[in-house]
A tleap script that builds the chain and sets N, CA, C and O, in Angstrom:
source leaprc.protein.ff14SB
mol = sequence {
  NMET ALA ILE LEU THR ILE ALA ILE ASP GLU
  ASP LEU LEU ARG ARG ALA ARG ILE ARG ALA
  LEU GLU GLN GLY THR SER VAL ASN ALA LEU
  LEU ARG ASP TYR LEU GLU SER PHE THR GLY
  ALA SER ASN ALA ARG ARG ARG ALA VAL ASP
  ARG LEU LEU VAL LEU SER GLU ALA SER LYS
  SER GLY ARG GLY ASP GLN ARG TRP THR ARG
  ASP GLU LEU HIE GLU CARG
}
set mol.1.N position { 95.174 77.822 -114.095 }
set mol.1.CA position { 96.459 77.723 -114.758 }
set mol.1.C position { 96.282 78.136 -116.216 }
set mol.1.O position { 95.326 77.725 -116.873 }
set mol.2.N position { 97.199 78.942 -116.712 }
set mol.2.CA position { 97.154 79.422 -118.092 }
set mol.2.C position { 97.839 78.422 -119.021 }
set mol.2.O position { 98.705 77.654 -118.602 }
set mol.3.N position { 97.438 78.448 -120.268 }
set mol.3.CA position { 98.052 77.617 -121.292 }
set mol.3.C position { 98.851 78.526 -122.213 }
set mol.3.O position { 98.356 79.564 -122.653 }
set mol.4.N position { 100.091 78.133 -122.502 }
set mol.4.CA position { 100.997 78.922 -123.329 }
set mol.4.C position { 101.301 78.145 -124.600 }
set mol.4.O position { 101.636 76.962 -124.544 }
set mol.5.N position { 101.187 78.801 -125.733 }
set mol.5.CA position { 101.537 78.191 -127.002 }
set mol.5.C position { 102.759 78.905 -127.545 }
set mol.5.O position { 102.791 80.134 -127.618 }
set mol.6.N position { 103.774 78.124 -127.927 }
set mol.6.CA position { 104.983 78.712 -128.497 }
set mol.6.C position { 105.268 78.057 -129.840 }
set mol.6.O position { 104.829 76.938 -130.108 }
set mol.7.N position { 105.999 78.761 -130.669 }
set mol.7.CA position { 106.408 78.228 -131.964 }
set mol.7.C position { 107.915 77.994 -131.935 }
set mol.7.O position { 108.695 78.929 -131.752 }
set mol.8.N position { 108.320 76.726 -132.117 }
set mol.8.CA position { 109.736 76.379 -132.151 }
set mol.8.C position { 109.978 75.367 -133.264 }
set mol.8.O position { 109.054 74.724 -133.762 }
set mol.9.N position { 111.221 75.250 -133.629 }
set mol.9.CA position { 111.634 74.302 -134.655 }
set mol.9.C position { 111.309 72.872 -134.199 }
set mol.9.O position { 111.505 72.536 -133.031 }
set mol.10.N position { 110.817 72.041 -135.107 }
set mol.10.CA position { 110.444 70.665 -134.775 }
set mol.10.C position { 111.636 69.861 -134.256 }
set mol.10.O position { 111.497 69.072 -133.321 }
set mol.11.N position { 112.799 70.062 -134.858 }
set mol.11.CA position { 113.981 69.334 -134.408 }
set mol.11.C position { 114.363 69.746 -132.991 }
set mol.11.O position { 114.761 68.908 -132.182 }
set mol.12.N position { 114.245 71.019 -132.697 }
set mol.12.CA position { 114.530 71.498 -131.344 }
set mol.12.C position { 113.581 70.855 -130.337 }
set mol.12.O position { 114.010 70.425 -129.266 }
set mol.13.N position { 112.314 70.788 -130.670 }
set mol.13.CA position { 111.338 70.161 -129.768 }
set mol.13.C position { 111.650 68.677 -129.592 }
set mol.13.O position { 111.558 68.156 -128.480 }
set mol.14.N position { 112.014 68.001 -130.658 }
set mol.14.CA position { 112.345 66.571 -130.575 }
set mol.14.C position { 113.538 66.358 -129.641 }
set mol.14.O position { 113.517 65.464 -128.795 }
set mol.15.N position { 114.577 67.182 -129.800 }
set mol.15.CA position { 115.755 67.065 -128.941 }
set mol.15.C position { 115.421 67.400 -127.490 }
set mol.15.O position { 115.931 66.767 -126.566 }
set mol.16.N position { 114.565 68.398 -127.300 }
set mol.16.CA position { 114.162 68.775 -125.937 }
set mol.16.C position { 113.368 67.649 -125.276 }
set mol.16.O position { 113.538 67.379 -124.087 }
set mol.17.N position { 112.507 66.998 -126.043 }
set mol.17.CA position { 111.730 65.872 -125.495 }
set mol.17.C position { 112.654 64.728 -125.086 }
set mol.17.O position { 112.457 64.109 -124.040 }
set mol.18.N position { 113.655 64.451 -125.908 }
set mol.18.CA position { 114.609 63.383 -125.582 }
set mol.18.C position { 115.362 63.713 -124.303 }
set mol.18.O position { 115.481 62.869 -123.415 }
set mol.19.N position { 115.877 64.947 -124.202 }
set mol.19.CA position { 116.611 65.361 -122.986 }
set mol.19.C position { 115.711 65.322 -121.759 }
set mol.19.O position { 116.139 64.904 -120.683 }
set mol.20.N position { 114.468 65.755 -121.920 }
set mol.20.CA position { 113.530 65.734 -120.801 }
set mol.20.C position { 113.284 64.292 -120.342 }
set mol.20.O position { 113.276 64.017 -119.142 }
set mol.21.N position { 113.084 63.375 -121.288 }
set mol.21.CA position { 112.890 61.969 -120.935 }
set mol.21.C position { 114.103 61.409 -120.201 }
set mol.21.O position { 113.961 60.652 -119.241 }
set mol.22.N position { 115.298 61.786 -120.659 }
set mol.22.CA position { 116.526 61.338 -120.003 }
set mol.22.C position { 116.593 61.829 -118.563 }
set mol.22.O position { 117.178 61.174 -117.700 }
set mol.23.N position { 115.993 62.978 -118.313 }
set mol.23.CA position { 116.004 63.557 -116.963 }
set mol.23.C position { 114.759 63.186 -116.176 }
set mol.23.O position { 114.585 63.625 -115.039 }
set mol.24.N position { 113.889 62.377 -116.779 }
set mol.24.CA position { 112.680 61.925 -116.079 }
set mol.24.C position { 111.647 63.019 -115.905 }
set mol.24.O position { 110.930 63.037 -114.905 }
set mol.25.N position { 111.559 63.921 -116.849 }
set mol.25.CA position { 110.606 65.020 -116.758 }
set mol.25.C position { 110.001 65.276 -118.134 }
set mol.25.O position { 110.148 64.460 -119.044 }
set mol.26.N position { 109.331 66.394 -118.281 }
set mol.26.CA position { 108.710 66.753 -119.559 }
set mol.26.C position { 109.188 68.133 -119.988 }
set mol.26.O position { 109.701 68.909 -119.183 }
set mol.27.N position { 109.009 68.420 -121.263 }
set mol.27.CA position { 109.351 69.746 -121.774 }
set mol.27.C position { 108.501 70.790 -121.054 }
set mol.27.O position { 108.995 71.864 -120.711 }
set mol.28.N position { 107.251 70.485 -120.830 }
set mol.28.CA position { 106.353 71.401 -120.129 }
set mol.28.C position { 106.897 71.736 -118.732 }
set mol.28.O position { 106.938 72.901 -118.338 }
set mol.29.N position { 107.313 70.704 -117.993 }
set mol.29.CA position { 107.851 70.930 -116.648 }
set mol.29.C position { 109.150 71.723 -116.698 }
set mol.29.O position { 109.381 72.589 -115.854 }
set mol.30.N position { 110.001 71.433 -117.682 }
set mol.30.CA position { 111.248 72.188 -117.826 }
set mol.30.C position { 110.985 73.668 -118.081 }
set mol.30.O position { 111.613 74.533 -117.469 }
set mol.31.N position { 110.055 73.952 -118.985 }
set mol.31.CA position { 109.729 75.352 -119.287 }
set mol.31.C position { 109.117 76.047 -118.071 }
set mol.31.O position { 109.446 77.198 -117.781 }
set mol.32.N position { 108.232 75.354 -117.363 }
set mol.32.CA position { 107.615 75.939 -116.168 }
set mol.32.C position { 108.684 76.246 -115.123 }
set mol.32.O position { 108.686 77.324 -114.528 }
set mol.33.N position { 109.609 75.275 -114.899 }
set mol.33.CA position { 110.687 75.498 -113.926 }
set mol.33.C position { 111.584 76.655 -114.341 }
set mol.33.O position { 111.991 77.468 -113.510 }
set mol.34.N position { 111.889 76.722 -115.636 }
set mol.34.CA position { 112.725 77.815 -116.123 }
set mol.34.C position { 112.051 79.163 -115.882 }
set mol.34.O position { 112.691 80.097 -115.400 }
set mol.35.N position { 110.769 79.272 -116.212 }
set mol.35.CA position { 110.063 80.544 -116.038 }
set mol.35.C position { 109.953 80.925 -114.570 }
set mol.35.O position { 110.054 82.102 -114.225 }
set mol.36.N position { 109.747 79.938 -113.703 }
set mol.36.CA position { 109.715 80.229 -112.267 }
set mol.36.C position { 111.070 80.743 -111.797 }
set mol.36.O position { 111.142 81.702 -111.028 }
set mol.37.N position { 112.133 80.112 -112.253 }
set mol.37.CA position { 113.480 80.545 -111.892 }
set mol.37.C position { 113.774 81.933 -112.450 }
set mol.37.O position { 114.317 82.789 -111.752 }
set mol.38.N position { 113.413 82.147 -113.699 }
set mol.38.CA position { 113.644 83.421 -114.372 }
set mol.38.C position { 112.947 84.565 -113.648 }
set mol.38.O position { 113.562 85.601 -113.396 }
set mol.39.N position { 111.693 84.394 -113.317 }
set mol.39.CA position { 110.966 85.474 -112.652 }
set mol.39.C position { 111.375 85.602 -111.197 }
set mol.39.O position { 111.377 86.709 -110.659 }
set mol.40.N position { 111.719 84.507 -110.551 }
set mol.40.CA position { 112.179 84.564 -109.163 }
set mol.40.C position { 113.491 85.295 -109.044 }
set mol.40.O position { 113.683 86.082 -108.117 }
set mol.41.N position { 114.396 85.048 -109.966 }
set mol.41.CA position { 115.689 85.729 -109.945 }
set mol.41.C position { 115.504 87.215 -110.141 }
set mol.41.O position { 116.174 88.025 -109.501 }
set mol.42.N position { 114.598 87.569 -111.023 }
set mol.42.CA position { 114.332 88.977 -111.270 }
set mol.42.C position { 113.773 89.642 -110.021 }
set mol.42.O position { 114.171 90.752 -109.667 }
set mol.43.N position { 112.847 88.959 -109.357 }
set mol.43.CA position { 112.268 89.511 -108.131 }
set mol.43.C position { 113.314 89.606 -107.027 }
set mol.43.O position { 113.354 90.589 -106.287 }
set mol.44.N position { 114.151 88.594 -106.917 }
set mol.44.CA position { 115.203 88.615 -105.895 }
set mol.44.C position { 116.175 89.757 -106.151 }
set mol.44.O position { 116.602 90.432 -105.215 }
set mol.45.N position { 116.527 89.977 -107.417 }
set mol.45.CA position { 117.434 91.065 -107.769 }
set mol.45.C position { 116.810 92.408 -107.409 }
set mol.45.O position { 117.482 93.286 -106.866 }
set mol.46.N position { 115.527 92.565 -107.712 }
set mol.46.CA position { 114.829 93.815 -107.408 }
set mol.46.C position { 114.784 94.043 -105.895 }
set mol.46.O position { 114.993 95.163 -105.429 }
set mol.47.N position { 114.512 92.981 -105.126 }
set mol.47.CA position { 114.476 93.117 -103.671 }
set mol.47.C position { 115.862 93.480 -103.133 }
set mol.47.O position { 115.978 94.285 -102.210 }
set mol.48.N position { 116.918 92.885 -103.710 }
set mol.48.CA position { 118.274 93.188 -103.265 }
set mol.48.C position { 118.628 94.644 -103.537 }
set mol.48.O position { 119.235 95.301 -102.691 }
set mol.49.N position { 118.261 95.151 -104.694 }
set mol.49.CA position { 118.532 96.552 -105.030 }
set mol.49.C position { 117.753 97.464 -104.084 }
set mol.49.O position { 118.298 98.449 -103.584 }
set mol.50.N position { 116.486 97.142 -103.837 }
set mol.50.CA position { 115.679 97.946 -102.915 }
set mol.50.C position { 116.307 97.967 -101.523 }
set mol.50.O position { 116.363 99.015 -100.880 }
set mol.51.N position { 116.777 96.812 -101.061 }
set mol.51.CA position { 117.399 96.725 -99.736 }
set mol.51.C position { 118.690 97.536 -99.698 }
set mol.51.O position { 118.972 98.220 -98.714 }
set mol.52.N position { 119.470 97.455 -100.768 }
set mol.52.CA position { 120.710 98.226 -100.850 }
set mol.52.C position { 120.424 99.725 -100.779 }
set mol.52.O position { 121.148 100.463 -100.111 }
set mol.53.N position { 119.387 100.172 -101.455 }
set mol.53.CA position { 119.027 101.590 -101.413 }
set mol.53.C position { 118.587 102.014 -100.018 }
set mol.53.O position { 118.913 103.113 -99.568 }
set mol.54.N position { 117.843 101.139 -99.329 }
set mol.54.CA position { 117.430 101.444 -97.958 }
set mol.54.C position { 118.657 101.544 -97.059 }
set mol.54.O position { 118.764 102.472 -96.257 }
set mol.55.N position { 119.583 100.599 -97.185 }
set mol.55.CA position { 120.804 100.644 -96.380 }
set mol.55.C position { 121.636 101.877 -96.697 }
set mol.55.O position { 122.224 102.484 -95.802 }
set mol.56.N position { 121.684 102.240 -97.956 }
set mol.56.CA position { 122.435 103.421 -98.357 }
set mol.56.C position { 121.858 104.672 -97.713 }
set mol.56.O position { 122.601 105.512 -97.206 }
set mol.57.N position { 120.564 104.795 -97.731 }
set mol.57.CA position { 119.922 105.965 -97.109 }
set mol.57.C position { 120.154 105.970 -95.599 }
set mol.57.O position { 120.369 107.027 -95.006 }
set mol.58.N position { 120.110 104.801 -94.983 }
set mol.58.CA position { 120.281 104.716 -93.534 }
set mol.58.C position { 121.720 105.017 -93.114 }
set mol.58.O position { 121.959 105.401 -91.969 }
set mol.59.N position { 122.675 104.849 -94.020 }
set mol.59.CA position { 124.075 105.026 -93.650 }
set mol.59.C position { 124.627 106.395 -94.026 }
set mol.59.O position { 125.844 106.582 -94.038 }
set mol.60.N position { 123.779 107.332 -94.327 }
set mol.60.CA position { 124.249 108.679 -94.679 }
set mol.60.C position { 125.087 109.232 -93.536 }
set mol.60.O position { 124.771 109.017 -92.366 }
set mol.61.N position { 126.139 109.933 -93.871 }
set mol.61.CA position { 127.089 110.417 -92.875 }
set mol.61.C position { 126.636 111.686 -92.171 }
set mol.61.O position { 127.290 112.137 -91.230 }
set mol.62.N position { 125.551 112.256 -92.602 }
set mol.62.CA position { 125.116 113.509 -92.008 }
set mol.62.C position { 125.827 114.704 -92.601 }
set mol.62.O position { 125.697 115.817 -92.092 }
set mol.63.N position { 126.576 114.493 -93.667 }
set mol.63.CA position { 127.327 115.574 -94.292 }
set mol.63.C position { 126.454 116.425 -95.202 }
set mol.63.O position { 126.918 117.448 -95.706 }
set mol.64.N position { 125.211 116.037 -95.426 }
set mol.64.CA position { 124.329 116.818 -96.291 }
set mol.64.C position { 124.822 116.806 -97.718 }
set mol.64.O position { 125.143 115.751 -98.264 }
set mol.65.N position { 124.884 117.978 -98.323 }
set mol.65.CA position { 125.310 118.088 -99.711 }
set mol.65.C position { 126.819 118.221 -99.861 }
set mol.65.O position { 127.321 118.331 -100.979 }
set mol.66.N position { 127.547 118.212 -98.750 }
set mol.66.CA position { 128.998 118.351 -98.803 }
set mol.66.C position { 129.605 117.165 -99.540 }
set mol.66.O position { 129.185 116.025 -99.339 }
set mol.67.N position { 130.575 117.424 -100.379 }
set mol.67.CA position { 131.264 116.381 -101.140 }
set mol.67.C position { 132.550 115.981 -100.428 }
set mol.67.O position { 133.126 116.771 -99.680 }
set mol.68.N position { 132.995 114.751 -100.666 }
set mol.68.CA position { 134.265 114.288 -100.147 }
set mol.68.C position { 135.385 114.972 -100.927 }
set mol.68.O position { 135.277 115.190 -102.134 }
set mol.69.N position { 136.442 115.300 -100.229 }
set mol.69.CA position { 137.615 115.834 -100.924 }
set mol.69.C position { 138.496 114.664 -101.342 }
set mol.69.O position { 138.339 113.547 -100.849 }
set mol.70.N position { 139.426 114.933 -102.257 }
set mol.70.CA position { 140.338 113.889 -102.712 }
set mol.70.C position { 141.162 113.360 -101.539 }
set mol.70.O position { 141.367 112.153 -101.417 }
set mol.71.N position { 141.634 114.265 -100.676 }
set mol.71.CA position { 142.439 113.866 -99.536 }
set mol.71.C position { 141.643 112.986 -98.568 }
set mol.71.O position { 142.187 112.032 -98.011 }
set mol.72.N position { 140.361 113.299 -98.365 }
set mol.72.CA position { 139.534 112.485 -97.482 }
set mol.72.C position { 139.329 111.070 -98.056 }
set mol.72.O position { 139.298 110.088 -97.314 }
set mol.73.N position { 139.192 110.989 -99.361 }
set mol.73.CA position { 138.989 109.691 -99.997 }
set mol.73.C position { 140.256 108.855 -100.045 }
set mol.73.O position { 140.201 107.626 -100.052 }
set mol.74.N position { 141.391 109.528 -100.080 }
set mol.74.CA position { 142.676 108.841 -100.229 }
set mol.74.C position { 143.576 109.145 -99.055 }
set mol.74.O position { 144.691 109.638 -99.229 }
set mol.75.N position { 143.097 108.852 -97.856 }
set mol.75.CA position { 143.911 109.087 -96.665 }
set mol.75.C position { 145.185 108.260 -96.755 }
set mol.75.O position { 145.156 107.064 -97.047 }
set mol.76.N position { 146.295 108.924 -96.498 }
set mol.76.CA position { 147.591 108.238 -96.637 }
set mol.76.C position { 148.318 108.219 -95.336 }
set mol.76.O position { 149.425 107.686 -95.255 }
savepdb mol mol.pdb
quit
């Protein structure tokens, strides 16, 4: 496990410690949970985009380089 040192305002740390105690946890645990959530969300977003691109490629209409006409897009 790595150790991380950060520089923050003393008052901010004091308030964070109080809130953490109120929630029955520690500032360290809060930061660890936040970083796990932050990186997990990023990974999930990347996986979703990758999946969307795969689905997009799989759903090609077979039209090749042909473009849609205005009438085809706006069937009335």
